[in-house]
Every structure is written in C-alpha cells, then in structure tokens.
N, C-alpha and C positions, 0 to 999 in steps of 0.2 A: 739360782735356777734346782729346783727338786725336779727327780728323774723318777717319774714312776707309774712306769711300762718294762718292768723287769718282763712281764709274761710274754714281751717277744724277745728281746735278750736282756740279760744280767752286763754290768759292768763288769771287765775281768777281775778276778777278786785279785787280791795282792798274792797270796801263794800261787795264782796260778804263773801269775808274771816271771815269778820269780825260779819257777819249771821252766817254762817255756824259753826265758835268757839260757839257763844252765844248759837243758836238753841241745841247744843250737850248737853251742858248744861240743858237747858228748853225744850225741843222737845224731849225727848228720850221713855217718856211713849206713850201708847197705845190714841188714839186721840178718838176713839170706844169707850172709859170707861168711866163712869160717874163718876169717884170719881176725887178728885182735880188733880192730878198730870194727869189725860187724860184729863181732862177739860181745864187747861193748854196748854195741846198740841194739843187741838182742835184749841183753839183760836189762836195758830199762824199757823194752816193749814189753819183755815178760810182767818184769815187777806194777807195769804201768797197767796189765791187762788184769794181774793179781788183785791192786788194790783196786780196781773199777767193779772187779766180780763179786769182791765185798761187802764193797756199798750196796750191790744191785742186790746179792744175795746168791748168787748161781757159782757153780765149776767155773774156772778161768776157761778150761778148751771149752766153754757153751757159747761165750761171746767173744764177738767178732767190733771189729773197729770201722766204722766206714766213713763216706765222707762229707754227712749230714746224717742230723736224725730223718729227713722227708727219702735220702737215699735209703735206708735201716728201713723204715716203713714198706717202703716200695717192693724191695729185696724182700721183708717179709711176708710179703701177700704173695709174689708172685710163687717165690720158693715154694710155701706149705700147699698155695692149691697145688702147684705141678709133684709136690708130691704123693698129694694123693689124689692125682686127677683119675682114678681109677673110681672113687668114691663115686665122684662127680664135679658139681661147678655150681655149685651153690657156696652163696656167702655169708654170713653174717653181718652187718654190722649196725652201731649207734645211727639214729640219724644225727647226734652232734659228733660224731670223728673227725678228725684234724680233717682238710681238706685233701690232705696229701694220702688218705688213708678211703677216702669215700671215691676218688681219682685213680687208686690203686686197684680197686674194687668192681670198676666200671666195667669192665669188660667180662665181668661172670654175672651169673645168677643171683643178683643179690636182694636179701630184703632186709629195707631199715626196721629199726627197731623203735619207737616212740618214744619219749620222754615226754617227764609229765612238766606241769609250767615252771618246778622249778631247776627245770634240766635235771633230771635224775631218769634212770632207764630203771622197772618193775623187775628183777631176777627172774619171775615167776613168765612174764611176758618173752623175756630175752629164753631162755630155756624152750620157749612153746614153738620161739622161733625155727630150733633148730631139725634137721628133715635128716631123712637116711641119706642122703645125696650132700648134706652140707662138709666142704672140704676145708673151710674154717672159717672161726666167727672172731669178732674184731671187739673190744673193749677198751676206750682209755680209761685210765684210773683216776683223771681229773680234769672238765673239762678248762680249755684254755682258754674262752672268753671270759665266762662267768664263774670257773673257780669250782664247782660242784661235784664233790667227789662220787665213783661213780662205784657200783657192788661188785669190784669184780672178783672177792673172793666166793661168793651165794655163784656169780655167773660163771664160773672159773670150776667150781664143785659140777653144775650142769653139764658143763664140756666135757667134762672128764668123765662123767655117768654115761653120756651120750656116743661116747668114741668120738668130739673131735677136739683138734687145737685152738686154745686159745690166743690170740695177739694182743698184748697191751700195748698201745701208747702213753710210756709215762715219762714224756717230755719233761711236761709240768709239775711232775709230784718225785721226782728221782730227788733231789733235792733235800728233801723233807722227811724221808726215808723210802726203806725199801717197801715193794710192792705185796699187799701179802695173797694169799691163793695159789691155787694145782695147775696155773698159767702155766702156757707152753712155750710161748715167742713174746719175747718186750723188746722197745726200741725208746733209747735215748735221746738227747741231743744236746751236746757241750755246752752252746753258748744261754743255754734256759738257765743253767747254775754258775753261771760267772768262769766259765771255761771259755778258751777261744774257738770263735767260728769254724765253722766247716771241720767236726770231729760229732761223731754220731756213733752210737753204739747198738751190736746189735743180739740178740740172747737167743740161742737155739735148744731148747734143753735135751737131752739126752731122751733116745726115744723119740723123739715131736721127726717122723716123714718130711722130710726137707730136699726138695733137691733144688740150689743154685742154678738162677738164671741170666748171670751175669758171663759175661767169656769166661771161657778156662782159666786159671790161675792157681798157683800153688800159695798164695797168701793168703789170710786172713778166713782160712778154711774153704777158699776157694766165694765167698760171700762179699768182697766186696776187692775186687781185681786191681793193681799199682800199689805204687811203691807208698809204700806208708808216710803220711806227713809225720816221725815220730818226735819232734817238738812239740806238735802243739797234741798228740796223743799221750805225752805227759804230762802237760798241763791240764789237760782234762780230767786227767785222772786223781790230781795232787788236788787241783781245786776242789773236786768232788767230795773227796775226804774228807777236806778242810770244811767246805761248808757242813757238812750231815755232823761235826764237830761243835757246832754252834747252832746244828737246828732246833732241838729240844730251848733252849731259851730263846731264840729269836722268832719261833712258830707263836709263843705265848704271848711274845712282848707287841708282833705283827698284828696277831687276831684279835687285842684289844684295841690298836687301830682302827680296824676295817668294820669291829662293832660300834668305835667309835662314829664311823664315816656312815655307815648303816642307818644309825642311828638321828645322826643332825640332818643329812641331805633332807631326809623328804617332810624334815620340819624348818628348812633353811630358806629351800626351794619350793615353792606352790607347782600339784603336777609332776610329779617326779613316780618313777617304778624301780624299785630296787628290785634286782631280779638275782635268779639265782638261790641255791638252798643258806638258810641262814645258819646252819650247822655245820651240815654236812659238806665244808667246801676246806679249799686253800686258807690258808693263815693269811697269807697274804693280798690277796684278791676281792677285790668289791666291784661291781658295775650295775651302774644306774641309766638311764632313759628320762628324759627330760620333754615334756608334750610341747608343740608348737616352739621346737628349735632344729634350728640347721646345725649337722655334725658337724660337715667342715667348719662353719663358721664358732663352734661352740670350741673344737679344739683349735683352732686358730686363735681363741680370746684367750685359750687359757695359757697356751704357748708364749704368750705375750706376755702374760703375769709372772711366767716364771715357771710354768709348771706344763711338762711331759706327760700326756698321756697317750691311751689307745682309742678307737670306736670301732661299732660293728652296725652303724650306719651308714645306710644305701650312697648316702650325700657324700661319706669320704672315701668311696670305691670310683674308682672305674670302671666296674661294670655296671653300677646304679644298681647295684642289686642286693638287696639286706642282709646281714648277716645270715648263714643259713640256722646256725646254734639258735641266731633270736628267734629265728621264724620258727624251728622244730616245736619250740618253748610256749611257741604264738603270745609271746612277747610284745609290749613297743620296742620298734627297733629308732625310733628318729631323736636323735638328741641323745645319741648313746656315746658314755664314755665307760672306758674300763679304766680302772687305779688297783695298779700292781705295785706293792713296796718294796725296793730292795731290804736286805737284810741290814740293818742299823739307823733306820729311817726314824728322825727324833719325832718327838710328838710336839713338837714347836712346828714342825712342817707340815704335819697334819693339819693343825689349828688354822697356819696361813692357808690353803688349800677349803680349808670350809669357810672363812672369813672372805674368801676371793671369790668364791665358786656363783654366791646370789648374786654379784655386779656382773660375773661374764653373761650371765642366763639371761637375766635381762633385757643389758643388751643388744642380744641374739637376738630376743623377740620383739626387742622397737625395731631393728630393723627390717622386720616381716612385716611389722604391723599385728603380731600377736600379742602384745601389751593390750590391744581393744575387746580382745576374746574375754564375754562372760565369766567371771570366778576368775580366770588369769591373771595372775598379781596379784591376786586380791582387789582386782577394780573389782565394782560393782556389776550388776547384769545389765546388757544396755543391747536394746534391740537394734536392728541393721536393717538393710533393705532389700526388698527383694528383688529390686532391678539388681542387687549386687552380684545374684547371686544365679540367675539365667531365669530361665522359662519354666512355668510350668505344665508339665504331662498329665492325660488324665491317669485319675488311679497312682499314679506314684508321685503325689503330693510338690512338693516342692525340690527343683532339680541345678545342684551347685554342680558348676561347667567347669571340670580343673581341669581339662584335659590339657597337654602341653607342661603342666607345672608340676616342679617336682619336692618331693618330699621338704620342708613339711608344711607347705601350702595346701595342700586337698583338705590335709586337719584342722587346719587352718579356720577355713571357707566354710568347712561343716559345723567348726565349733561354733562361728558367727550368727549363724542360720539359725542352730538347733532352736532357737529361743521364737522364733518368727512361727512354727506350727503348734496347731493346738495337740493335745496332750494325746497319743495314738495316733498321732500321723506320722506322712513317712516324708524322711529326705532322701535324694538319690545324689549321690556323688559322682559322677562321670570321671574318670580318671584314668591315664594313661602311663602313671610310676609303678612299678612294680609295687612300693614300698607303703603304698595305698591297700595292697590287700592283706598286709599283715598290721599295720597302725589302726588303721579305721576301726575293725573287731576288737582289736585293743584301747583304742578311745572309746569303742563303746563300753570295754568294760570297768575299766577308771570313771567314767560320767554314769555309768547306772542306766546306759541309755541301752535299747534292744537292738543289736547287730542282727538284721533281717536274713541277710546272705547277698550273693554275689548272681550276677547277671551278664551276656554277653553283650556287647557294645557295637557301635561299628566302627568307634576306634578305644579301644583297651577295655574297658567294662565297667559296670553300670555298681555299686555299691549301694543298699538299700538298708539306712536307720530308722527305727521306729522311737518317737519321742516317751519315754516311761517318765521322768523327773520335769 
C-alpha cells in the first residue's frame, strides 16, 4: 500500500514517536508549578518552544502552542481583528484560503482576492484590495489542494506599507522551510509535518495589535487556554526540527518525482488537466482532474489498487459541492486527484502508480458509459441520437436534460451530443448539479468549444455551449 496523502496528514515521524514516549514519562506534570516535577515539565515546554521558534524564524515569546492548526487560524483572525477594531472590520483573504480562514473571516466585511488559473494571487491585486478600514489580511504560503506557492513576501511588503497585519497559513509549507517576508501572524499544524495530531502553533510578532478572544487564562499568553498537551508539543517540535534537517534533499528528490507525474499522466490518460503552478509549487504535491470520471469511484479504485490519494471533486464530498479552490481557479473539478508524496517515497512506487492509473480511469469511465464519448479513451468519433439528449427548443439548439444527475454525467451527455449540431450551433445543458457550473466551462476550454453562458431554469440552471470545432 502506498500512502500518497501527506497534505492531509503525514505519518508520525520516528523522531516524533521517540520524543512522545520520552515526554510521557518526563512531561506529565503541570509546567506552571514550581515544584521539581513542574520545573522539569517547564524545561521541556520551553525547549520545545525554542525549537519551534527557530524553525519558524521568530522569537520564542512570540509563539504559542494551540490544540490544532484550525484553532490557531481562528484565534489569529479573531484576535487580530479585535486588536484593530478601531481601524475597521474589513478583512482581505485570497479566494483559495483554507476553509478555516474563510469561516473565521465570514463575520467580517470580507474581500476575496481572485487567483489565476494556476491558483496564484497577483500581488498588485492583493495590495489594491487593502483599504483604510482593513483590520487584517490573510494569505496562505502554499495551497493545500494544488501546492501553488503564494507571493507572501510581496503581499507582506504591501501590507506593511499600508499598516495592515498579514496572517500567513503556513500549515503546508513549514516542513520545507521558514516563510519569507515581513508577515505579522502565522499558523501551522503539526500533523502536516509528521508530528502528532492535536498540536498547532500560532505566532504573533511583537508590535502586532492582538486581543485574544479566548477565555481568560494565563497559559500560552492567553491565546490557548487550558492545560498544555506537553508530550504532543515536545513531539511536534522534535519532528519539525527533524524534517527540516531532511528537507533540502527530500525536496529535490520528491520534486523530480512530481515532475515525472505531471509529465506522464497526460500522456497515459486521455482528457486530463494537470492543475496548479508548474514551477512555483510545493515539491511533493501534484493535482490533476480527469474528464468523464466520478471522483469517488476513482479514489475507491485507486484505493483497491493500493494507493491512498485525496480529491477535491464534488462527488467525493458530502455537500456535493466542488472544491472552492478548484472553483476559484476555474479548472475542471470532476475526477480530481491530489497526490502528495511522503518523504522517502521510492521512484518505483511512483512508476507503479503511473502504471495503475490508466486502467483505473478506464474502468471508471466504462462504468458511466463515458468510454463511448467521441475522442475519449482514444475512441473514434461517434454520433449519438437526439432522442437521448432531450427535445429541442426554438433558438436553443439541442437541449440535454441532465436534471437530477450528478457529476460527471452532465458533461458526459454534453460530450456525446456536441457532434450532432452544426458548427456554430448551440447545445443547452439543463443541470441542478453544482459541479456543472464549473465543469461545463472547463470542458469547453479543454475541447475548444465556446461556453456561451448560464441562464436560470425552472430547476437548476441552463448552460449554453456553442460548437466551434
């Protein structure tokens, strides 16, 4: 079995396991107490804080440990906004921030800064979103779904010039190095770098206005009330130091493997879109989407074949809503696969994945009838029956009724009938699946057809496509 989902959670690093076991014996006492056991626990806590601060690039007294990375982000947004409440209630975020940031920012007057098709913010557009009443700006160091690196240093410089603190979600990047730039707040999560779950870190640099919104507590500068999970904190700091020592060599090796996947997947599997930035990216993450594929079936098939991967497809989500990251990028969401390689991944494992993927995709497409789509799986073009597509409406061309059908069926039905209309003719797809709003325009871009637009329908929406090729 090959675990290719460290962007969700990394396996416990051996150093973390050793530190955790040792701290269970030595760090069980209350570090706030003055007796011997408490002093010993305090020494462990201080050493862990020093090690984590060195890895982050901040002062130890600027760093607090929290119960999770999500809690760190929520505390950062609430505390920074409260500290600058006289300035205003405006918060700037990128459209691809982690949902924890977007949820925390929701009660405020929020401006979402768009990203390009590779998932990257334009620093000039980010700077232009800052206003006199902006209390906080938020920009991740690297995207959790597609691995794209963000221009944090440039954004931090703009924020500093405007007198606005910048919060950086560094959960995905801390294992690979410190975050550059003059940022004000930073959050991370230990289970992303091989530490134990249940440990986050929050950095608030000196001079940043911050009013903790947690219940009053003297622990962790009032930013994370409650008794510290000292053994887990010690293990988190030890593992961060360990993965940093290995980072340079692993980054070069894993990046080469990711380049291999990025290049080979489109050659091996027809109708695939590789997403994310090809150069400015995390070394271990690659994401791609497969046309005419049910994401849940694809992940299940890969799991049976021995590969654990993740997905942003709506059909793998209980909400049936496509990933907000893929939506913001305007890329295909159906059949989405995120591969994030753990340290130590062997080239042989990657080659085995590349050998397995085409068969699994072909099997999933066959289950939905997508193997008969003209051009899919290198099949020759075929004409379908207009009876299969629904009735026509005056001025609407061919109408495909996909109401009640979920991703990827609306796109499959569109692909099967596009050849029935003359060049310049229209096809209207009726769909109440949220993913269609993203996947039909993405299909048009991949197939060089014209996406005319969307209009309301009695149920769902009507998506109009003009045949160009």
